VOBATI-398231 format. One record per residue (C-alpha): residue in one letter; x, y, z. Coordinates in steps of 0.25 Angstrom, whole numbers, plus 5000, padded with zeros to 4 digits. Example, Ala and Ser with C-alpha at 12.3 -4.5 7.8 and 13.67 -1.06 7.14 Angstrom:
A504949825031
S505549965029
//
This chain:
X500748105003
X501248025014
X500648085026
X501748005037
X502548145037
X501448215044
X500848095052
X500648135067
X501848095075
X500848015084
X500147935074
X501647885067
X502147865083
X500847775084
X500947695071
X502447675074
X502247605088
X500847535086
X501247385087
X502347425097
X501747505108
X500647445115
X500047575121
X499947705116
X499547845122
X499047935113
X498948085120
X498848225115
X497848275104
X497048135106
X495648195101
X495848255088
X495848185074
X497148155067
X497648115054
X497447995050
X498547915041
X498247785033
X499447705027
X499047695009
X500247635003
X501547655010
X500947805014
X500147865025
X499047955021
X498148055028
X496648005027
X495948095037
X495948135052
X495348045062
X494948025076
X496147965087
X495547825085
X495647815070
X497047865069
X497447745080
X496547635072
X497347685058
X498647675065
X498447535072
X497547475060
X498547525050
X498847435037
X499847345043
X498947315055
X497647335049
X496547255056
X497547195067
X497147295078
X495747305086
X495347425093
X494847455104
X494347615110
X494247635125
X493847765132
X493447795146
X491947835143
X491547725134
X492447615137
X492847525124
X492047575112
X491847485099
X491747335099
X492547255109
X493247145103
X492647015108
X493746925110
X494447045118
X493147055127
X493046905130
X494646895134
X494347025142
X493146955149
X493946835151
X495146905156
X494146995167
X493646855172
X494946805173
X495246935183
X494046905190
X494446775193
X495746815199
X495246925207
X494546825215
X495846795221
X496046945226
X495547015237
X494147105236
X495047235237
X495747185224
X494747155216
X494247295220
X495547355214
X495947265203
X494647215197
X493547325196
X492747305184
X492647445180
X492647505166
X493847555166
X494547435170
X493747345161
X494247435150
X495647415153
X495447265154
X494947265141
X496147335136
X497047255144
X496547135138
X496647185123
X498047225125
X498547095134
X497946985126
X497746925112
X496346955106
X495946845097
X494846855087
X494046755082
X494746715070
X496046695079
X496746825074
X497146935085
X497047075085
X497847195093
X497047275101
X497147425100
X496647495112
X496347645111
X495947705125
X495347845122
X495347945134
X496347865141
X496647975151
X495147975155
X495147825159
X495647905174
X495348035181
X496748065183
X498048015180
X498648055193
X497547985202
X496847865195
X495947775202
X496047605203
X495347585191
X496047705182
X497347635186
X496747495183
X496347555168
X497847595167
X498447495174
X497847395165
X498247485153
X499647485156
X499647325157
X498947315143
X500147405138
X501147335143
X500547185141
X500047215126
X499947095118
X500947115105
X500947035092
X501847055082
X501747195079
X500447215085
X500147245099
X498947275107
X498747425109
X498247525118
X498047665115
X497747775126
X497247895120
X497548035132
X497548175131
X498848185140
X499948075143
X499848105158
X498348095158
X498547945160
X499347865172
X500947885169
X501147745174
X500347685162
X501347755151
X502747785159
X503747695156
X502847595148
X503747555135
X502247515130
X501547645129
X501847745118
X501347895122
X500947955109
X500548115109
X499648165099
X499848305095
X498948415090
X498948415074
X500148465069
X500148555055
X500248445045
X499148355052
X498148505052
X498548535038
X498148395034
X496848415042
X496548555035
X496648505021
X495848405025
X494748465032
X494748605028
X494248635014
X494248785015
X495648805011
X495448734997
X494448854994
X495348974996
X496449024986
X497448914983
X498548994985
X498049054999
X497448905004
X498648855007
X499148975016
X497848975022
X497848835026
X499248845031
X498848945042
X497748885045
X498548755050
X499548835054
X498348915065
X497848795068
X499148735076
X498848665088
X497548615085
X496848495084
X496248435071
X494848425077
X495048595080
X495348605064
X494048525062
X493348635073
X494048745066
X493648715053
X492048715055
X492448865063
X492948905049
X491648835043
X490948925051
X491649055050
X491349065035
X492749135033
X493749115022
X494849025023
X495949135024
X495149175036
X495249035044
X496349095053
X495149175060
X494349045061
X495648985069
X495649105078
X494249095081
X494348945084
X495648965092
X495249105100
X493849105099
X493849245091
X494249285077
X494849425082
X496149435080
X496749535089
X498149545083
X497549595069
X496949715078
X498449725085
X498849735069
X497949855067
X498349925080
X499749905077
X499649965063
X499050095069
X500150105079
X501250135067
X502350055072
X502250125087
X502249995094
X503550005100
X503350135106
X502050105112
X502649995119
X503850075123
X502850175130
X502750065141
X504150005139
X505350085142
X506850065137
X506549915129
X506549955115
X507349835111
X506249755118
X505149835113
X505749825097
X505749675099
X504349655106
X503649755096
X504349655084
X503549535090
X502249615092
X502349665077
X502649525073
X501349475081
X500449575076
X500649555061
X500649405062
X502049365059
X502349295073
X502649145071
X502749145056
X504049075055
X503448955064
X502548845057
X501248905064
X500549015065
X500148985080
X501249055088
X500949175099
X500949305091
X502249345098
X503149295109
X504049375117
X505049355128
X505249485137
X506549465146
X507349555154
X507449635167
X506249645176
X505549785173
X505949825160
X504549825154
X504349675149
X502949675155
X502549805150
X502949785137
X502149685136
X500949755142
X501349865132
X501249765120
X499749715127
X499349845127
X499749885113
X499249775106
X497949745114
X497849875119
X497749845134
X498749785142
X497849715151
X497749615140
X498949555141
X498949415147
X500049415158
X500649305165
X501649315176
X502349195175
X502949195189
X501549145194
X501749015186
X503048955191
X502348835198
X502548685190
X501048695186
X501048845182
X500848815168
X499448755173
X498948895178
X499348955163
X498848845155
X497748765161
X497848645172
X497648525164
X496248425166
X496348365180
X497148485187
X496548615194
X496348715186
X496048645173
X494748705171
X495148855172
X496248845160
X497548915160
X497849055162
X498449075150
X497748995142
X496449055146
X496949205144
X497549165130
X496249105126
X495449215130
X496249315123
X497149235112
X497549365107
X498449425118
X499849465124
X500249365135
X501349385145
X502149295153
X502849365162
X504149315168
X504149185161
X505449135168
X504549115181
X503649025175
X503648885176
X504548805166
X503348725162
X502448855157
X503648885149
X503448755142
X502048775139
X502348905134
X503248845123
X501948775115
X501348925115
X502648985110
X502648895099
X501348855095
X500448975101
X499548875108
X499348795121
X498348685126
X497948725140
X497548625151
X496148605145
X496648565132
X496248685125
X497248745114
X497448905118
X498048975107
X499249085109
X499449115094
X498749265097
X499549295108
X500849385111
X501649315122
X502749395130
X503549335140
X504449415150
X505549365158
X506749405168
X507649305165
X509149335165
X508849455173
X509249415186
X509649275193
X509449215208
X510449245217
X510649115224
X511349095238
X512549005236
X512448935249
X510848895250
X510548925236
X509349015239
X508849105230
X509249245235
X508649335225
X509049375211
X509949475205
X510049535190
X511049475181
X510849585171
X511049735172
X510449865167
X511749905163
X511949795153
X511649825139
X510349765133
X511049675124
X511749615137
X510449605145
X509849545132
X510749425130
X510949385146
X509349375146
X509249285134
X510249205139
X509549185153
X508149155144
X508849055137
X509248985150
X508048995157
X507148955146
X507048835137
X507648855123
X506148815117
X505648935124
X506649035119
X506648975106
X505048995105
X505349135110
X506449165099
X506949295097
X505749365105
X506549385118
X506449515120
X507449565132
X507049695140
X508349775146
X508349875157
X507750015156
X508750115152
X508750245159
X507950335149
X506850215150
X507150205165
X506750375166
X505550345159
X504950225167
X505250315180
X504750445174
X503450375168
X503150315182
X503350435189
X502350505180
X501350405181
X501350405195
X501250565197
X500250565186
X499350455193
X499550545206
X499050675199
X497950585192
X497350515206
X497750615217
X497750745210
X499350765214
X500250815205
X501650765206
X502750855200
X504150785198
X505550865197
X506550835187
X507550785198
X506450695204
X506550635191
X508050625190
X508050565203
X506850455200
X507750425185
X508950415196
X508350305205
X507650225192
X509050215184
X509650155198
X510150015195
X509249925204
X508050015198
X508549975183
X508649835187
X507149825190
X506749905177
X505449985177
X505149915190
X506149965198
X505850105193
X504450085198
X505050025210
X505950145212
X504650245209
X503850175219
X505050175231
X505550325227
X504350405223
X503050335224
X503150295239
X503650435244
X502650515236
X501650425243
X502150465255
X502250605251
X500850615248
X500150545259
X501050615271
X500950755263
X499250735262
X499350785247
X498150805240
X497550825226
X498350955219
X499550925227
X500850955217
X501950875223
X503350895217
X504450775217
X505950805219
X507150725224
X507950745237
X508850645247
X508750545235
X507150525235
X505950605229
X505450735237
X504050765236
X503450915239
X502150975238
//
């Protein structure tokens, strides 16, 4: 079968532009193994998996160009490896002698600046010589050179502050790129291998038509599947009817992994001594360092709840029945393992929920209740207040700083937390306040369930349940018409509006605020919370009063008796439009102002002590306390 259809894009690109471009920059997954394709007749066939240098050699030394190219490999540690072309060395020495003669005409300072005989400059001059001269062999024929510069970004300490030798090194390469000798369909070629394009000076490649940048991605599903078929013989021993299903699921679970990681995974499987049907547990050990599946434990716990999940969450979140129903539906899907099955991989997070709506309506409280329900302790919730990540480089706090930047060694707050607790609930509170670059990073997590941190390590989010909360669409800024200065905010939705109207306004506002890619990945999992209704308002108010009075009795041995009239007065206060606009938080503020503060004054002024009994009534628009 012709393998061209699933040949990696980067290899196709390299084959297409060899002999056309003088310079290639290969970035990305450059330290792996790769499928090697060789042409047999009119078709390409897969012959195995090999390091990058062998792929490069095969691409340039293919059937139509076989024997025409000579390869040189240079790296910052060992310099040139292998036997050097004798004619090239003689030509380089001749050119070096000419440079020395010309240097006598310059000042001493010029000699120091431009003709330093350091290893790094000498290497670049050999490459320059091979790129800009026709080097003949003893038989009179000529070869084109392919200079493979490995770890090219490590020839300098930092792309932002290079010294004279480093600048001279890349300046020689730039001249070599722009002046490469062409001969018919052949051209002297340089291939720079880097981790990231911005690891080398931008002036080397920006607006340089001779340079082609090619990104090597992690192996796709077809490549991983071919690697598994060639190197994992374990599936051949399992029942034929189940073998393909097990292999297919295994290939899905390794989404984002390099082939070298698949090789390590096979060795880990060999040590584990388990049946092929249990290889998913080995993948979990490789990803997370443990075999324990907390979601299986959650399923056992949910079975014992006998479908009472909704009511358990409702004890803590009042008046949001429709929103809670949608949350429970996603949780059940996550627990039974049906999340993301409509997608091509099984690596998406367990569940993704976007909770939107007015402040104080129970969004964050709902997430805490879910965490407690699933993992028995709301403190296990990994919560991130996104108002702390508004600056341009805030993403480094979450995902880790890149090499050379402050904080590189400590990693990212989010990636570290998920590495330590792979089975967890994540809450990103008020996500609309985060810098836009952070939401761009989240796209990969939402789609693939993984993220590469600043240290280059892959962190898996496959076993996490992710919540976002947002107040987008609830209020808007008040801008002074003359000065343009922001004067404050005002609500654009009212507690008196029906739920479906509020829902439509908020969803439309979210579509305007967030990129379409974000909305598409969240899908139908946008859950809109409405304003609290009157019954729920009274429940919340009564619950808070009872909690205050109970704590006072427990801690101070002072009993509080609320009259029916006091409760009616309290409920009326909590149903005022201003209070309703702030939800449960507004109720708490009213209780603090109208009840807790005057009660504290009464206890202090009247020197109340243990076993005192205080009654609460109303009068003159306030609570009245009496012993």
